[in-house]
C-alpha positions as CSV (number, residue, x, y, z in Angstrom):
1,M,-17.5,-45.7,24.3
2,S,-18.4,-44.3,27.7
3,P,-20.8,-41.3,28.2
4,V,-19.1,-37.9,27.6
5,H,-17.3,-36.5,30.5
6,D,-16.7,-32.8,31.1
7,F,-13.0,-33.4,32.0
8,V,-10.5,-36.2,31.8
9,V,-7.3,-36.0,33.8
10,I,-4.5,-38.3,32.8
11,G,-2.2,-39.2,35.6
12,G,-2.8,-40.3,39.2
13,G,0.3,-38.7,40.8
14,I,-0.1,-35.8,43.2
15,V,-0.4,-33.1,40.5
16,G,-3.1,-35.0,38.6
17,L,-5.1,-35.7,41.8
18,A,-4.7,-32.1,43.1
19,T,-5.9,-30.9,39.7
20,A,-9.0,-33.1,39.8
21,H,-9.7,-31.9,43.3
22,S,-9.5,-28.3,42.2
23,L,-11.8,-29.0,39.2
24,L,-14.4,-30.4,41.6
25,E,-14.0,-27.4,43.9
26,R,-14.7,-25.1,41.0
27,Y,-17.3,-27.3,39.2
28,P,-18.8,-29.6,41.8
29,D,-21.3,-31.1,39.3
30,A,-18.8,-31.8,36.6
31,R,-18.5,-35.3,35.2
32,L,-14.8,-35.9,35.8
33,L,-12.7,-39.0,34.9
34,L,-9.2,-39.6,36.1
35,L,-7.1,-42.2,34.3
36,E,-4.0,-43.8,35.9
37,K,-2.0,-46.6,34.3
38,E,-0.9,-48.1,37.6
39,D,-3.1,-50.0,40.0
40,A,-3.0,-47.3,42.7
41,P,-2.1,-43.6,42.9
42,A,1.4,-42.1,43.6
43,K,3.4,-45.0,42.2
44,H,6.1,-43.0,40.5
45,Q,7.6,-39.5,41.2
46,T,5.2,-38.8,44.1
47,G,5.8,-42.2,45.8
48,H,9.6,-42.1,45.4
49,N,10.4,-38.5,46.4
50,S,12.0,-37.4,49.7
51,G,8.8,-36.0,51.2
52,V,10.0,-32.4,51.6
53,I,7.6,-29.5,51.9
54,H,9.9,-26.9,50.2
55,A,10.0,-23.3,51.2
56,G,11.1,-21.9,47.8
57,V,14.5,-20.6,48.6
58,Y,16.1,-21.7,45.3
59,Y,13.7,-20.4,42.7
60,V,13.8,-17.2,40.6
61,P,11.8,-14.5,42.4
62,G,8.5,-14.0,40.5
63,S,8.7,-17.3,38.6
64,L,5.8,-19.7,38.7
65,K,7.9,-22.2,40.7
66,A,8.6,-19.5,43.4
67,R,5.1,-18.3,43.7
68,L,3.3,-21.6,43.6
69,C,5.9,-23.2,46.0
70,Q,5.5,-20.4,48.5
71,A,1.7,-20.7,48.4
72,G,1.9,-24.5,48.4
73,N,4.2,-24.5,51.4
74,R,1.2,-23.0,53.3
75,S,-1.6,-24.8,51.7
76,M,0.1,-28.3,51.9
77,V,0.6,-27.8,55.7
78,E,-3.0,-26.7,56.0
79,F,-4.2,-29.7,54.0
80,C,-2.2,-32.1,56.1
81,E,-3.5,-30.6,59.3
82,R,-7.1,-30.6,58.1
83,H,-7.0,-34.3,57.0
84,G,-4.7,-35.8,59.6
85,V,-1.8,-36.5,57.3
86,T,1.5,-37.0,59.1
87,H,3.8,-34.0,58.6
88,E,6.3,-31.8,60.5
89,V,7.6,-28.3,59.9
90,C,11.1,-29.1,61.0
91,G,13.1,-26.5,59.1
92,K,16.4,-27.0,57.2
93,L,20.0,-25.8,57.1
94,I,21.8,-24.9,53.9
95,V,25.5,-24.8,54.8
96,A,28.8,-23.6,53.3
97,T,31.5,-26.0,54.2
98,K,34.4,-23.9,52.8
99,P,35.0,-20.1,52.5
100,E,34.8,-20.1,48.7
101,E,31.1,-21.1,49.0
102,L,30.2,-18.0,51.1
103,P,29.4,-15.7,48.1
104,Q,27.0,-18.3,46.7
105,L,25.4,-18.7,50.2
106,A,24.9,-14.9,50.3
107,R,23.3,-15.0,46.9
108,L,21.0,-17.7,48.0
109,E,20.1,-15.8,51.2
110,E,19.2,-12.7,49.1
111,R,17.1,-14.8,46.7
112,G,15.2,-16.3,49.7
113,R,14.6,-12.9,51.2
114,Q,13.3,-11.7,47.8
115,N,10.9,-14.6,47.9
116,G,9.7,-13.4,51.3
117,L,11.0,-16.4,53.3
118,D,11.9,-16.5,57.0
119,I,15.7,-17.0,56.7
120,V,18.3,-16.7,59.5
121,R,22.0,-16.4,58.7
122,L,24.2,-18.5,61.0
123,N,27.9,-18.5,61.8
124,A,29.9,-21.7,62.4
125,E,29.1,-21.8,66.1
126,Q,25.4,-21.2,65.5
127,V,25.3,-24.0,62.9
128,A,26.8,-26.3,65.5
129,E,24.1,-25.4,68.0
130,V,21.4,-26.5,65.5
131,E,23.3,-29.5,64.0
132,P,26.2,-30.5,66.3
133,H,27.7,-33.0,63.9
134,V,27.8,-30.7,60.8
135,R,31.0,-29.0,59.7
136,A,30.4,-25.6,58.2
137,V,31.8,-22.1,58.1
138,A,28.3,-20.6,57.8
139,G,24.7,-21.5,57.1
140,L,21.1,-20.4,56.4
141,R,18.3,-21.7,58.5
142,V,15.0,-21.9,56.6
143,R,12.3,-22.3,59.2
144,T,9.3,-23.1,57.0
145,T,10.7,-26.2,55.2
146,G,8.9,-29.4,56.3
147,I,8.3,-33.0,55.6
148,A,5.1,-34.9,54.8
149,D,3.7,-38.2,53.8
150,Y,2.8,-37.4,50.2
151,P,1.4,-40.9,49.3
152,A,-1.0,-40.3,52.2
153,V,-1.9,-36.9,50.7
154,C,-2.7,-38.7,47.5
155,R,-4.9,-41.3,49.2
156,V,-6.9,-38.5,50.8
157,L,-7.2,-36.6,47.5
158,A,-8.4,-39.8,45.8
159,D,-11.0,-40.3,48.5
160,L,-12.2,-36.7,48.2
161,I,-12.4,-36.9,44.5
162,Q,-14.4,-40.1,44.5
163,A,-16.7,-38.7,47.3
164,G,-17.3,-35.7,44.9
165,G,-18.6,-38.0,42.2
166,A,-15.6,-38.4,40.0
167,E,-14.5,-41.7,38.4
168,L,-11.0,-43.0,39.0
169,H,-9.9,-45.8,36.7
170,Y,-6.6,-47.4,37.8
171,G,-4.8,-49.9,35.6
172,T,-5.8,-47.9,32.5
173,R,-3.1,-46.7,30.2
174,V,-3.8,-44.2,27.5
175,T,-2.9,-45.5,24.0
176,G,-4.4,-42.9,21.7
177,L,-6.0,-39.4,21.7
178,D,-8.2,-38.0,19.0
179,Y,-9.7,-34.5,19.1
180,G,-12.7,-33.5,17.1
181,A,-15.9,-31.4,17.2
182,E,-17.3,-33.4,20.1
183,G,-14.1,-33.2,22.2
184,H,-11.5,-35.9,23.0
185,R,-11.8,-39.6,22.3
186,V,-9.4,-41.3,24.6
187,S,-8.3,-44.8,23.7
188,T,-7.0,-46.9,26.6
189,T,-6.1,-50.5,27.5
190,R,-9.6,-50.7,29.0
191,G,-11.7,-49.3,26.3
192,E,-12.5,-45.8,24.9
193,F,-13.7,-42.7,26.8
194,S,-14.7,-39.3,25.7
195,A,-14.4,-35.9,27.3
196,H,-14.9,-32.2,26.4
197,Y,-11.6,-31.1,27.9
198,L,-8.3,-33.0,28.7
199,I,-5.7,-32.2,31.3
200,N,-2.4,-34.1,30.9
201,C,-0.6,-34.7,34.2
202,A,1.3,-37.8,33.1
203,G,4.6,-36.9,34.7
204,L,7.4,-39.1,33.2
205,H,5.3,-39.6,30.1
206,S,3.7,-36.1,29.8
207,D,5.6,-35.2,26.6
208,R,4.4,-38.4,24.9
209,V,0.8,-37.8,25.9
210,A,1.0,-34.2,24.6
211,R,2.3,-35.5,21.3
212,L,-0.5,-38.1,21.2
213,A,-2.9,-35.2,21.5
214,G,-1.1,-33.3,18.6
215,T,0.7,-30.8,20.8
216,D,4.4,-30.2,20.6
217,P,5.8,-29.2,24.0
218,Q,9.1,-28.1,22.4
219,S,10.9,-30.1,25.0
220,Q,11.5,-33.7,25.9
221,I,11.4,-35.6,29.2
222,V,14.8,-37.0,30.1
223,P,14.7,-39.2,33.2
224,F,17.3,-38.8,35.9
225,R,17.6,-41.3,38.7
226,G,18.4,-40.1,42.2
227,E,19.9,-42.8,44.4
228,Y,19.9,-42.7,48.2
229,Y,21.6,-44.3,51.1
230,E,20.1,-44.1,54.6
231,L,21.6,-43.9,58.0
232,R,21.5,-47.0,60.2
233,P,19.0,-46.5,63.0
234,D,21.7,-46.2,65.6
235,K,23.3,-43.3,63.6
236,R,20.1,-41.2,63.1
237,Y,21.1,-38.9,65.9
238,L,23.7,-37.4,63.6
239,V,20.9,-35.5,61.7
240,K,18.2,-33.4,63.5
241,H,16.7,-31.5,60.6
242,L,17.3,-31.3,56.9
243,I,20.8,-30.5,55.8
244,Y,21.7,-29.3,52.4
245,P,25.0,-28.1,50.8
246,V,25.3,-24.8,48.9
247,P,24.3,-25.8,45.4
248,N,26.9,-25.7,42.6
249,P,25.7,-22.9,40.3
250,D,27.3,-24.7,37.3
251,F,25.5,-27.9,37.9
252,P,21.7,-28.2,37.5
253,F,21.1,-30.4,40.6
254,L,21.3,-29.7,44.3
255,G,24.0,-32.1,45.4
256,V,23.7,-34.8,48.1
257,H,22.0,-33.9,51.3
258,F,20.4,-35.3,54.4
259,T,16.7,-35.6,54.7
260,R,14.9,-36.7,57.9
261,M,11.9,-38.7,56.6
262,I,8.4,-38.7,58.1
263,D,8.9,-42.2,59.4
264,G,12.0,-41.1,61.4
265,S,14.6,-42.6,59.0
266,V,17.3,-40.3,57.5
267,H,18.1,-40.5,53.8
268,A,21.3,-39.3,52.3
269,G,21.5,-38.4,48.7
270,P,20.6,-38.2,45.9
271,N,23.1,-38.3,43.1
272,A,21.8,-37.6,39.6
273,V,22.4,-40.0,36.8
274,L,20.7,-40.7,33.5
275,A,18.1,-43.4,34.0
276,F,18.1,-46.0,31.3
277,A,14.3,-46.2,31.5
278,R,11.7,-43.6,32.4
279,E,10.6,-45.8,35.2
280,G,14.2,-47.0,35.9
281,Y,14.5,-47.1,39.7
282,R,17.3,-49.7,39.6
283,K,20.6,-49.6,37.7
284,T,19.5,-52.8,35.9
285,D,16.3,-51.3,34.6
286,V,16.6,-50.7,30.8
287,N,14.0,-49.7,28.3
288,L,15.5,-49.5,24.8
289,R,12.9,-47.0,23.6
290,D,13.5,-44.7,26.5
291,L,17.2,-45.0,26.5
292,T,17.5,-44.5,22.7
293,E,15.2,-41.4,22.9
294,S,17.4,-39.8,25.6
295,L,20.8,-40.6,24.0
296,R,19.6,-39.4,20.5
297,Y,18.0,-36.2,21.8
298,P,20.2,-33.2,20.9
299,G,19.2,-31.5,24.2
300,F,20.6,-34.4,26.3
301,Q,23.8,-34.5,24.2
302,A,24.3,-30.7,24.7
303,L,23.6,-31.0,28.5
304,A,26.1,-33.9,28.8
305,R,28.8,-32.0,26.9
306,R,28.4,-29.0,29.2
307,N,28.5,-31.1,32.4
308,L,30.9,-33.8,31.4
309,K,33.0,-33.6,34.6
310,E,30.1,-33.3,37.0
311,G,28.2,-36.0,35.2
312,A,31.1,-38.4,35.4
313,A,31.4,-37.7,39.1
314,E,27.7,-38.5,39.6
315,M,28.1,-41.8,37.7
316,W,31.1,-42.7,39.8
317,R,29.1,-42.0,43.0
318,S,26.4,-44.4,41.6
319,F,28.9,-47.3,41.5
320,S,31.2,-46.3,44.4
321,K,29.9,-46.3,47.9
322,A,33.2,-44.8,49.0
323,A,32.8,-41.8,46.7
324,F,29.2,-41.4,47.8
325,V,30.2,-41.4,51.5
326,H,33.1,-39.0,50.7
327,S,30.5,-36.5,49.5
328,L,28.5,-37.0,52.7
329,Q,31.6,-36.4,54.8
330,A,31.8,-32.8,53.4
331,L,28.7,-32.1,55.6
332,I,29.2,-34.6,58.4
333,P,32.8,-35.7,58.7
334,E,32.3,-38.5,61.2
335,I,30.1,-40.5,58.9
336,T,31.7,-43.7,57.7
337,A,30.8,-46.3,55.1
338,G,29.5,-48.6,57.9
339,D,27.0,-45.9,59.0
340,V,24.9,-46.0,55.8
341,I,22.9,-48.7,53.9
342,P,21.4,-48.6,50.4
343,A,17.9,-47.1,50.2
344,G,15.5,-46.6,47.4
345,A,15.8,-44.4,44.3
346,G,13.5,-41.9,42.6
347,V,13.3,-40.8,39.0
348,R,13.0,-37.1,38.1
349,A,11.1,-36.3,35.0
350,Q,13.1,-33.3,33.7
351,A,12.1,-31.5,30.5
352,L,15.0,-30.4,28.3
353,T,15.0,-28.0,25.4
354,P,16.6,-29.1,22.1
355,Q,19.5,-26.7,22.9
356,G,20.2,-28.6,26.2
357,G,18.7,-26.2,28.6
358,L,16.8,-27.6,31.6
359,V,13.3,-26.2,31.6
360,D,13.7,-24.4,34.9
361,D,10.1,-23.6,35.7
362,F,6.8,-25.5,35.6
363,L,5.8,-25.9,32.0
364,I,2.1,-25.9,31.2
365,V,1.3,-26.0,27.4
366,K,-2.0,-25.2,25.9
367,G,-3.4,-27.6,23.2
368,Q,-6.6,-28.1,21.4
369,G,-9.2,-28.5,24.2
370,A,-6.4,-29.4,26.6
371,L,-3.7,-28.3,29.0
372,H,-0.5,-30.3,29.2
373,V,1.7,-30.2,32.4
374,C,5.0,-31.0,30.6
375,N,7.5,-30.1,33.3
376,A,6.7,-30.5,37.0
377,P,9.8,-31.6,38.9
378,S,10.5,-30.6,42.5
379,P,8.8,-28.6,44.1
380,A,5.8,-30.0,42.4
381,A,4.6,-32.1,45.3
382,T,4.8,-29.0,47.6
383,A,3.0,-26.9,45.1
384,S,0.6,-29.5,43.9
385,L,-2.6,-28.0,45.4
386,E,-1.6,-24.6,43.9
387,I,-0.7,-26.1,40.5
388,G,-4.2,-27.6,40.4
389,R,-5.8,-24.2,41.2
390,Y,-3.5,-22.5,38.7
391,I,-4.6,-24.9,36.0
392,V,-8.3,-24.5,36.7
393,N,-7.9,-20.7,36.6
394,R,-6.4,-21.1,33.1
395,L,-9.3,-23.1,31.7
396,P,-11.8,-21.6,29.3
397,A,-15.3,-20.8,30.5
398,F,-17.7,-23.8,30.6
399,A,-21.1,-22.3,30.1
400,H,-23.0,-25.6,31.0
401,L,-21.2,-25.7,34.3
402,A,-21.1,-22.1,35.2
403,S,-24.3,-22.0,37.2
404,H,-22.9,-24.7,39.5
405,Q,-19.6,-23.1,40.3
406,T,-18.3,-22.6,43.8
407,R,-16.5,-19.4,44.5
408,P,-13.5,-19.0,42.2
409,Q,-10.0,-19.4,43.6
410,A,-7.7,-16.4,43.7
411,D,-5.8,-16.3,40.4
412,V,-2.0,-16.4,40.3
413,S,-1.3,-13.9,37.5
414,P,1.5,-14.9,35.1
415,T,4.7,-12.9,34.9
416,R,7.4,-12.5,32.3
417,Q,9.4,-15.3,34.0
418,D,6.6,-17.9,33.4
419,V,7.3,-20.5,30.9
420,T,3.7,-21.5,30.5
421,A,2.3,-21.3,27.0
């Protein structure tokens, strides 16, 4: 067994790396170990997302998501500027394409203003000035939304962590956890490690890691694949910013939209379908354990029953390019099937309660000598630096490290809307 570490962080996505970075900011002399099962950081959710720096317009005012997203919108831009990571604060449009969507657009505008965002209401003519090819009756312009190269952010964080003295072990999958008087014994595919305190940022497998540690998150990760098309290079002029529809309040996902990526490409999507594997980026990816767990879980069964019509439409879009393009034409009517080509897909790790409710906020569960990040979907990348600081502020005092602390980060006080435990 290796020498005892002060902290072990499980997961080398952006949340795990940001948490490790925050730990070293608070405790620069800490013996820190980060374990990642892949051969490099950001191989899953972080490396497959759309790269958006969210402003926080959708989230319940006062919720952890809303507060950490707003703070993260600022700190992520600052981090990118400081470390030379490619990014752009380009803004986005949320548009109502028919009159019956106007009340929901107004509610979204009010929520954004409650969250303190810079939002401008646009009429149809003003929408056309910003995005000439969009058909809409009204819209909201959210100026502080941006895009960033999140894998590059992760590479910078990994370099900073290693420069701070931490150990990063790639290709190291956790297979067992045992907690005792001396702390955690962590069994992996590359031997055993030990640590006084454990932080679980395992993303798609976070609920399983929590249960390995003897903690019940009272939810289960169900993976949803989001599939994308992208505009052909000669059609990229159709989209100048980020373009989103008014979300359907009865469906838990945002609907297909257009995202200008940091490399200049324009992605269209995603849909939202059950992935047949937690790392199922292709339709043909099937993991029997993952699929059986999802289908047998009462929470997924309840969610599927409530959203049967919408779920069937999402599945149809997965197999029908014509149906996918038809959804895109609601925003940009002149797009044709010949204008788009298949792009990659991502998998969202969504925690569901046994009753079928989507855990709508970040979920951080306390265990024995541990904290488990058991729900961190979008906007987790945007908020990652703030999630890391929030976690560090929730840790118990470590007397043997206290004399070496840097100045503490400002706390983000919990509210009644928090779903942290």
